Every structure is written in C-alpha cells, then in structure tokens.
C-alpha positions in Angstrom: 120.0 101.6 119.4 116.5 102.2 118.2 115.5 105.8 117.5 112.1 107.3 118.0 110.9 108.4 114.6 108.9 111.5 113.9 105.2 110.7 113.7 102.3 113.1 113.2 99.1 113.6 111.4 99.3 116.3 108.7 97.0 119.4 109.0 94.4 117.8 106.8 93.8 115.2 109.5 93.7 112.4 106.9 97.4 111.7 106.1 100.1 110.4 108.4 103.7 111.6 108.2 106.4 109.2 109.2 110.1 110.4 109.2 113.3 108.8 110.4 116.6 109.9 109.0 116.4 109.7 105.2 113.1 107.8 105.2 110.2 110.2 104.8 106.7 108.7 104.2 103.3 110.1 103.5 100.6 107.6 104.3 96.9 107.8 103.6 94.2 105.2 104.3 90.5 105.3 103.5 87.9 103.3 105.3 85.9 103.5 108.5 87.4 105.7 111.3 88.2 102.6 113.4 89.9 100.7 110.6 92.0 103.8 109.6 93.1 104.2 113.2 94.1 100.5 113.3 96.0 101.0 110.0 97.9 104.0 111.3 98.8 102.3 114.6 100.2 99.4 112.6 102.2 101.7 110.3 103.6 103.5 113.3 104.5 100.2 115.1 106.3 98.8 112.0 108.1 102.0 111.2 109.7 102.2 114.6 113.1 100.7 114.3 112.9 100.0 110.6 115.8 102.2 109.7 118.0 100.4 112.2 117.1 97.1 110.6 118.3 98.4 107.2 121.5 100.0 108.7 122.5 96.6 110.3 122.9 95.2 106.8 124.0 98.4 104.9 127.4 97.1 103.8 125.8 94.1 102.0 123.0 96.2 100.7 125.5 98.4 98.9 127.2 95.5 97.2 126.3 94.5 93.6 123.4 92.1 93.7 123.9 88.5 92.9 121.2 87.3 90.4 120.7 84.1 92.3 122.1 84.1 95.8 121.0 86.3 98.6 122.9 86.5 101.9 120.7 89.2 103.4 118.6 88.4 106.5 116.0 91.2 107.1 112.5 91.0 105.5 112.9 94.4 103.8 116.5 93.7 102.8 115.5 90.4 101.2 112.6 92.1 99.4 115.1 94.7 98.0 117.3 91.9 96.7 114.4 90.0 95.1 113.3 93.2 93.3 116.8 93.9 91.8 117.9 90.3 91.1 116.2 90.0 87.7 118.2 93.0 86.5 121.5 92.0 88.0 122.6 89.6 85.2 122.4 92.4 82.6 123.7 95.4 84.5 125.2 96.7 87.7 122.6 97.1 90.4 122.6 96.9 94.2 119.7 96.2 96.5 119.7 99.9 97.4 118.0 100.6 94.0 114.8 99.2 95.5 115.0 100.6 99.1 112.4 103.3 98.8 109.8 101.1 97.2 110.5 98.2 99.6 110.0 100.4 102.6 106.7 101.7 101.3 105.6 98.1 100.5 106.5 97.0 104.1 104.5 99.8 105.8 101.5 99.2 103.5 101.7 95.5 104.2 101.6 96.1 108.0 98.5 98.4 107.5 96.4 96.0 105.4 97.3 93.1 107.7 95.6 94.9 110.6 92.8 96.8 109.0 90.1 96.4 106.4 90.6 99.4 104.1 88.9 100.7 101.0 92.2 101.9 99.6 95.5 103.1 100.9 98.9 104.3 99.8 102.4 104.8 101.2 104.4 107.4 99.4 108.2 107.3 100.0 109.5 110.3 98.1 107.6 109.4 94.9 107.9 105.6 95.2 104.4 104.5 96.1 102.8 101.2 97.3 99.1 101.0 96.6 96.2 99.0 98.1 92.8 99.0 96.3 89.7 97.1 97.3 87.1 96.0 94.7 85.8 98.9 92.5 88.3 101.4 93.8 91.0 103.3 91.8 93.9 105.7 92.2 94.8 108.6 90.0 98.6 108.8 89.8 100.3 112.1 88.8 103.3 112.3 86.5 105.6 115.3 86.8 108.0 116.7 84.2 110.8 116.2 86.7 110.7 115.2 90.4 112.4 118.3 91.8 110.0 120.8 90.4 106.2 121.2 90.8 103.8 121.0 88.0 101.6 118.1 86.8 102.3 116.8 83.4 99.8 113.9 83.1 97.8 111.6 85.3 97.3 107.8 85.0 94.4 105.9 86.5 95.1 102.6 88.3 92.0 100.5 88.8 91.5 97.6 91.3 91.3 95.1 88.5 94.7 96.2 87.2 97.7 94.3 88.3 99.7 97.4 89.2 100.3 98.0 92.9 103.5 99.9 92.7 104.7 103.2 91.1 108.2 104.6 91.2 110.1 107.4 89.6 113.8 107.7 88.9 116.1 110.1 86.9 118.9 112.6 87.2 116.8 115.1 89.3 115.7 112.6 91.9 117.0 111.8 95.4 119.4 109.2 94.1 122.2 109.4 91.5 121.5 108.3 88.0 123.8 107.0 85.3 121.5 108.4 82.6 120.1 111.7 81.6 116.3 111.2 81.9 114.5 114.0 83.5 112.2 111.3 85.0 111.2 107.8 84.3 108.0 106.6 86.0 107.3 102.9 86.1 104.1 100.9 87.0 104.7 97.4 88.3 103.1 94.7 90.5 104.9 95.9 93.6 106.5 99.2 94.7 109.9 97.4 95.2 109.8 96.1 91.6 108.8 99.4 90.2 111.6 101.1 92.1 114.3 98.7 90.7 113.0 98.9 87.2 112.7 102.7 87.2 116.4 102.9 88.2 117.5 100.6 85.4 115.3 102.3 82.7 116.4 105.8 83.7 120.0 104.7 83.5 119.4 103.5 79.9 118.1 106.9 78.8 121.5 108.2 77.8 123.9 109.7 75.2 127.3 108.1 76.2 130.3 110.4 75.9 128.3 113.3 74.7 130.2 116.6 75.4 127.2 118.4 76.7 126.7 116.0 79.5 128.9 116.5 82.6 129.4 113.4 84.8 131.3 112.8 88.0 132.3 109.8 90.0 129.5 109.0 92.5 131.9 108.6 95.4 133.2 112.2 94.9 129.7 113.5 95.5 128.8 111.0 98.2 131.7 109.0 99.7 129.6 106.0 100.7 127.6 105.8 97.5 126.8 102.2 96.4 127.8 103.4 92.8 131.4 103.8 93.8 133.5 105.3 91.0 130.8 105.0 88.4 130.1 108.2 86.6 126.7 109.9 87.4 125.0 112.8 85.8 124.5 115.7 88.2 124.6 119.0 86.4 122.1 120.4 84.0 122.9 119.0 80.6 123.9 121.4 77.8 122.5 121.7 74.3 121.4 118.5 72.7 119.4 118.3 69.5 115.8 117.1 69.1 117.1 114.0 67.3 119.5 113.3 70.2 116.7 113.6 72.7 114.7 111.1 70.6 117.7 108.8 70.5 118.2 108.8 74.2 114.5 108.3 74.9 114.4 105.4 72.4 117.3 103.7 74.0 115.5 103.9 77.3 112.2 102.8 75.7 113.9 99.7 74.2 115.0 98.8 77.8 111.5 99.3 79.1 110.0 97.2 76.3 112.4 94.4 77.3 111.2 94.4 80.9 107.6 94.8 79.9 107.9 91.6 77.7 109.5 89.8 80.6 106.6 90.7 82.9 108.6 92.8 85.3 106.8 96.1 84.6 103.3 97.0 83.6 104.3 100.2 81.9 106.7 103.2 81.8 106.7 106.9 81.0 110.1 108.3 80.0 110.6 112.1 79.9 113.5 114.2 78.6 113.6 117.8 77.5 109.8 118.2 77.2 109.4 115.0 75.2 107.8 111.8 76.5 107.5 108.1 75.4 105.0 105.8 77.0 105.6 102.1 76.9 102.7 99.9 77.9 101.2 96.5 77.1 97.8 98.2 76.5 96.5 101.7 76.3 97.1 103.4 79.6 94.1 105.4 80.8 95.4 109.0 81.2 94.3 112.5 81.5 96.5 114.9 79.6 97.6 118.0 81.4 100.5 118.8 79.2 101.2 121.7 76.9 100.8 121.2 73.1 104.6 121.3 72.7 105.1 118.0 74.5 105.2 114.9 72.3 103.7 111.6 73.4 104.4 108.3 71.7 102.4 105.3 72.9 104.0 101.9 72.2 101.8 98.8 72.4 103.7 95.5 72.8 102.4 92.0 72.8 
C-alpha cells in the first residue's frame, strides 16, 4: 500500500522537505519561478511511493552484492547494485550501502528531466546529488563528525568538474560502520557512487583488535541489519595515540587512493580525532575553517 509522504516548503520558502519513514530529503532548486515549481512538482510525484518500491525488494537489497550479476528489478535498486558492485569483489558490501545516494540521485533526475534549472541539489541526510549548469558552482561543507554541528572546511565544486555526488560515512552517521573514522566525505561522479565509496573507505579507517575500541554485532543493535553478526563500532573510542590515529587514517587513505586510481571517486577527506587526510587527483579548492590544531595532508595521485 502506497503511503502519503510528508511534503512541505521550509520556512525560507526556497527549500522543499520530503519525508517518508527513514527517507528525509532537503531539496533546493534555482532557476525561474516557473521552472522551480515544475522541478518541485516532479520531485513530489517521484517521491510518492518510492519507499514502497525499495521495501518490495528489501530482502535482496540486504544480501551481499554480486560483483557481476544483479537480480534486482527496480530502477533505484539496480542503481544501488551498480554503485556497490565495483567494491564487492574486495569486501563485504550490500546494495544498502548506496541507498541514500541512490534515492537523492533519483529525485534530482526527476527534477532536471522536467525543468531547466541553473543548479539544484537533493540532500538525503548528508548524501547529496548535485546539478550544475554552465558557470555555476556549489560550496560543500565538511563537518568534523556528522552528528555534531560545526563547519570544518568547505570544498567548491564547479560545473566543469566531474563531481556530481557527495557522501559522508563514519561511526557517527546514521548507518553502522566497521571502522573508527569520525567521518569520511567522498566526491564522485554520482551520489550513489559516492555513498558506496564513503562506506568502504570509512570501514578501512581502523585499528583492528585495539582494546580501546568497543564493537558489537550489528544484529544485536538492529535485528534486521544487513551487516548481520559483523562487528560494528558504536561507542566512543577510548585513548589512542597520535601515531595510532595516523595509522588508522593512512590505512583508509590507502583505500581511497586505490579507488581514486580506479576512477571510482574524485576525492576523499578522512577525519579522526581532530586530524584529516585529503586524497585527491588534483588540488581541491577549499576554504579552511579549521582550528590551527587540525592537521591536513594533501595527497596528489596520478
């Protein structure tokens, strides 16, 4: 049975809020008044019933992804599988790792199909799909950790850049993480691809078997978790040394460099305990809002 989602303009009169169960979107389009109205109508129409589509295939979406074959039928479900498939040969991952980015991408696609917009975004809990017309840009904020306010740094995405998706993962996010990163933000060609990659890279920021890190089976915290009995990091981690922080970040950075070289991401920023490593194929245009205590290491790969 199709539910009626919650749909309303926010008090600023510019942004649209779409909410249905766990899906909670902030949408903003820029253009003429008529085109923005068409875009929001399209977003509303596509959003209605979207959660039911996903729920119809939920058992398969929670299964480990096959790197080659896809038995899913829905447009969004198949997009989720496409996003995670490149990572499935190397590590455990399910299509659910790309659900937020895939939903954002679907709503944005419906908008730009029906309206001519200068720029637009769909933000699904920090996983963001972007649309930019010629000459436009977005300023994307990085936070120290997704569950607390406070801007750490901003990155600028220009229309000429390939990036159209931004996603953040880590142990403080909405989903479970196998690693200890406070946050990993990834830029990629699509929001679904960024979502999947952020999950994988955040899992790699880790200190296996460290006594200061408390882990619990995912199904004890959420019985229907797609991670099953795999151990996830939930509590605040205890004392770890500066060198251990660097070790964990470098492990994650090595993972990010691998996927950067493979063309699956455009860049990544990894944060843990006040330190950050940026991995990018070129210098990322940023505005630094951080304190002098934060360390930034930029890595340039061919």
